[in-house]
C-alpha positions as MATLAB code, in Angstrom:
seq = 'MKYAYGYYKKAADHILDIIKDQVEIGLVLGSALGGISDIIQDKVVIDYKEIPNFLMSTVESHAGKLIIGKIGDKKVVCMSGRFHYYEGYDFERLAVPIRVFKLLGVKKVILTNAAGGINTDYKPGDIMLIKDHIKLTGPSPVRGVNIPEFGDRFFDVSNMYTKQLREIAKEIGIREGIELKEGVYYFAVGPQFETPSEIKAMRILGGDAVGMSTVTEAITAAHCKIEVLGISLITNMAAGVLDQPVTTEEVDLEGRKAKEKMEKLITQIIYEI';
ca = [
     170.684  194.624   49.794;
     173.708  194.604   47.478;
     173.817  197.210   44.715;
     175.569  196.217   41.486;
     176.557  198.485   38.597;
     173.321  197.760   36.735;
     171.259  199.095   39.647;
     172.634  202.601   39.086;
     172.739  202.278   35.297;
     168.988  201.602   35.185;
     168.332  204.968   36.853;
     170.819  206.813   34.637;
     169.498  205.234   31.440;
     165.958  206.335   32.294;
     167.156  209.940   32.708;
     169.278  209.846   29.536;
     166.308  208.534   27.549;
     164.517  211.758   28.502;
     167.311  214.347   28.212;
     169.253  212.626   25.352;
     172.603  214.323   26.090;
     175.073  213.879   28.925;
     175.640  216.657   31.471;
     178.802  218.332   32.760;
     178.073  219.662   36.219;
     176.018  218.360   39.126;
     174.348  220.599   41.677;
     172.796  219.439   44.968;
     170.592  221.917   46.816;
     170.319  221.739   50.584;
     167.624  222.729   53.064;
     166.022  226.119   52.332;
     168.146  226.464   49.157;
     165.775  224.937   46.618;
     165.048  228.357   45.104;
     168.508  228.364   43.551;
     167.110  226.082   40.848;
     165.497  229.220   39.378;
     168.804  230.030   37.645;
     168.531  226.949   35.400;
     167.281  227.585   31.867;
     165.625  225.226   29.349;
     164.542  222.935   32.163;
     163.506  219.331   32.053;
     162.016  218.349   35.427;
     161.774  214.734   36.574;
     160.145  213.687   39.848;
     162.367  211.404   41.890;
     159.521  208.901   42.112;
     159.651  208.462   38.325;
     163.324  207.377   38.324;
     163.936  203.628   38.767;
     166.029  202.752   41.841;
     166.268  206.401   42.925;
     165.426  207.595   46.431;
     162.524  209.663   47.748;
     162.992  212.859   49.737;
     160.920  213.063   52.928;
     162.005  216.552   54.038;
     159.189  219.078   53.584;
     161.454  221.886   52.342;
     162.975  219.628   49.645;
     161.139  219.568   46.318;
     162.132  216.019   45.390;
     162.825  216.805   41.745;
     165.713  216.337   39.338;
     166.140  219.418   37.156;
     168.242  219.243   33.998;
     169.026  222.317   31.932;
     171.629  224.969   31.235;
     173.420  227.652   33.204;
     175.254  229.751   30.664;
     176.673  227.258   28.177;
     177.033  224.477   30.757;
     174.663  221.508   30.901;
     173.749  220.855   34.528;
     171.777  218.316   36.529;
     170.358  219.636   39.781;
     168.896  217.770   42.730;
     166.292  220.006   44.347;
     166.090  217.985   47.510;
     168.633  215.495   48.805;
     168.655  212.427   51.013;
     169.880  211.926   54.561;
     170.715  209.097   56.932;
     168.125  210.426   59.394;
     165.363  209.726   56.863;
     166.018  206.013   57.370;
     168.356  205.343   54.453;
     171.388  203.143   55.003;
     174.686  204.860   54.265;
     175.203  202.584   51.243;
     171.935  203.767   49.656;
     173.089  207.363   49.981;
     175.651  206.626   47.251;
     172.872  206.355   44.650;
     172.513  210.004   43.499;
     176.210  210.710   42.935;
     176.782  207.388   41.180;
     173.875  208.215   38.887;
     175.452  211.646   38.307;
     178.661  209.879   37.289;
     176.788  207.808   34.712;
     175.147  210.972   33.366;
     178.605  212.360   32.586;
     179.150  214.661   35.573;
     182.792  215.658   36.125;
     182.276  218.311   38.804;
     179.631  218.647   41.513;
     178.611  221.568   43.730;
     177.174  220.439   47.059;
     175.274  223.095   49.022;
     173.819  222.869   52.495;
     172.358  224.838   55.356;
     174.619  224.529   58.393;
     174.908  225.642   61.989;
     177.810  227.870   62.900;
     180.265  226.329   65.386;
     183.000  228.912   64.837;
     182.107  231.866   67.044;
     183.497  234.254   64.410;
     180.656  233.185   62.099;
     177.163  234.645   61.968;
     173.912  233.669   60.238;
     174.047  234.589   56.556;
     177.758  233.798   56.189;
     178.839  231.490   53.363;
     181.542  228.911   54.057;
     183.539  227.015   51.458;
     184.163  223.521   52.803;
     187.868  222.727   52.822;
     187.511  219.433   54.708;
     185.085  217.504   56.871;
     184.968  215.450   60.053;
     182.806  212.315   60.090;
     183.143  210.109   63.150;
     179.802  208.289   62.936;
     178.417  205.632   60.633;
     179.987  203.575   57.835;
     181.132  204.796   54.442;
     178.542  205.120   51.650;
     180.879  203.054   49.447;
     181.127  200.218   51.986;
     180.654  196.706   50.644;
     181.617  194.986   47.408;
     183.564  197.495   45.314;
     182.196  198.447   41.903;
     185.319  199.055   39.771;
     183.343  200.977   37.118;
     183.061  203.754   39.716;
     186.484  203.596   41.354;
     189.067  201.722   43.381;
     188.164  200.196   46.726;
     190.853  202.215   48.530;
     191.072  205.837   47.412;
     192.660  209.093   48.506;
     190.476  211.839   50.006;
     193.118  214.413   50.928;
     191.782  216.743   48.213;
     188.145  215.593   48.396;
     186.934  219.212   48.427;
     188.879  220.263   45.368;
     191.286  223.085   46.144;
     191.243  224.422   42.578;
     187.454  224.852   42.690;
     187.686  226.658   46.038;
     190.254  229.055   44.582;
     187.919  229.860   41.678;
     185.072  230.455   44.142;
     187.221  232.748   46.287;
     188.246  234.822   43.267;
     184.581  235.169   42.279;
     183.679  236.161   45.841;
     186.214  238.966   45.782;
     185.065  240.153   42.359;
     181.351  240.058   43.226;
     181.727  241.482   46.726;
     180.547  238.268   48.415;
     182.467  237.473   51.580;
     183.386  233.792   51.816;
     184.655  231.914   54.844;
     186.630  228.699   54.494;
     186.303  225.979   57.092;
     185.673  222.417   58.219;
     182.201  220.866   58.075;
     181.318  218.505   60.904;
     178.871  215.737   59.988;
     176.121  214.839   62.472;
     173.539  212.139   61.788;
     170.450  213.975   63.152;
     167.546  214.470   62.948;
     167.830  216.094   66.369;
     169.988  219.182   66.518;
     173.208  218.793   68.455;
     173.563  219.396   72.197;
     175.645  222.317   73.495;
     178.234  219.837   74.817;
     178.458  218.108   71.430;
     179.013  221.474   69.743;
     181.758  222.308   72.239;
     183.444  218.978   71.443;
     183.087  219.587   67.701;
     184.745  222.996   68.092;
     187.652  221.462   70.007;
     188.073  218.890   67.229;
     188.263  221.629   64.586;
     184.731  221.926   63.230;
     183.597  225.341   61.967;
     180.060  224.383   60.905;
     177.794  221.414   61.470;
     175.146  219.718   59.364;
     173.434  216.436   58.529;
     174.245  216.107   54.817;
     176.900  216.576   52.117;
     179.572  214.242   53.500;
     178.181  210.997   52.069;
     177.870  212.699   48.684;
     181.431  214.039   48.854;
     182.849  210.619   49.748;
     180.943  208.977   46.887;
     182.128  211.681   44.486;
     185.743  211.163   45.565;
     185.366  207.441   44.880;
     183.980  208.275   41.405;
     186.765  210.813   40.763;
     184.277  213.681   40.543;
     185.634  217.045   41.662;
     183.724  218.582   44.586;
     182.948  222.129   45.666;
     181.134  222.248   49.005;
     179.291  225.412   50.056;
     177.608  225.871   53.447;
     175.157  228.674   54.150;
     175.346  229.410   57.867;
     171.653  229.678   58.719;
     171.930  229.658   62.508;
     174.450  229.445   65.308;
     174.782  225.943   66.705;
     173.445  224.954   70.131;
     175.096  226.710   73.043;
     176.737  229.458   70.978;
     173.778  231.734   71.695;
     171.364  231.520   74.621;
     168.425  230.424   72.482;
     167.046  227.204   70.972;
     167.832  226.081   67.430;
     164.758  226.047   65.144;
     163.960  225.061   61.562;
     162.234  228.436   61.117;
     165.517  230.331   61.346;
     167.070  227.937   58.823;
     164.282  228.669   56.310;
     164.446  232.422   56.985;
     168.181  232.703   56.345;
     167.815  230.537   53.239;
     165.282  232.969   51.781;
     167.399  235.992   52.717;
     170.508  234.552   51.079;
     168.801  233.357   47.872;
     169.989  236.201   45.632;
     173.549  236.089   46.959;
     173.794  232.319   46.601;
     172.311  232.433   43.096;
     174.882  234.994   41.977;
     177.766  233.030   43.492;
     176.758  229.654   42.067;
     175.952  231.077   38.636;
     179.375  232.688   38.340;
     181.110  229.565   39.607;
     179.381  227.408   36.998;
     180.291  229.887   34.274;
     183.983  229.483   35.157;
     184.544  225.864   36.132;
];
C-alpha cells in the first residue's frame, strides 16, 4: 500500500479537531515506561483505535493511547504505547506516528525505550542517552515514493540524535543527581530476544544497548526535520552477559523501579527544551 500526504493528514486533522491547538513536543513511551504519562496535566486522551489511519498497539504493557496535555508551559503529545516491526507492521507503516506528530506541530521528540545492556560497564537501572544507532536489518521507514511535504528523499542523519538536546539532558542529570550514560543503540527486529553470539557481535560492532524500537521513529523524525532525544532505560543485561535467561518480568520490574527517576528527568528536560 502506498501512503500519500493525505493519509497522514486525515489522522492529524482528527486529533486537531479534538485538541484545537498545535503541540510543541512529542513523547513516545517504551515498554514498562507508560507510567511516565502521569506527569502530563490537563489531559485529553484518545484511543489509537479512534484515530483514522493510525496503528494499533498489540503489546500488553502498552496502553495504546494518545495523551495530549501540558508539562509546565509546554504543550505535549504523548504516545503511551508504540509500534514495532515484530507486531507485523511493515517498516513503511511505522512512519505513521511521527509523520502525524509533524502535522500536529511537533518540533522536538523524546523517544524512550527499555533496552538490554550490551556494554558490560552498564547495569539494570542505568539510563543511557542515545548518541547514535546501528540498524543493519530491514528497509527504511521512509522507503518508497518521497512525500516532499515531510522532507527530501535523501537526507543527512549524522546528527539524528540531536547533540544539543543531549547536552541539555546531561546538564540536568548533573543538577538532579541522575547519572546518565551515553552510548549507541543497536536495533534488533525481535520479538525473540537476541542470542549470546548476536550480542557478542553487536558489542564488537560498537553497540552499548539493544532494543526492538526507537530507530524507525528516529529515522522518520530526521526526515521530517524533527529534533530527537533518545533515552534508553537499561532494564536487563543482554543475553550472555550474565549466566541467566532474559525475561519480560525483569523489564517490567526495572521500569517500575525507575519510574520516579525517569519522570523527574523527562519533566526537567521538557521544561528546558
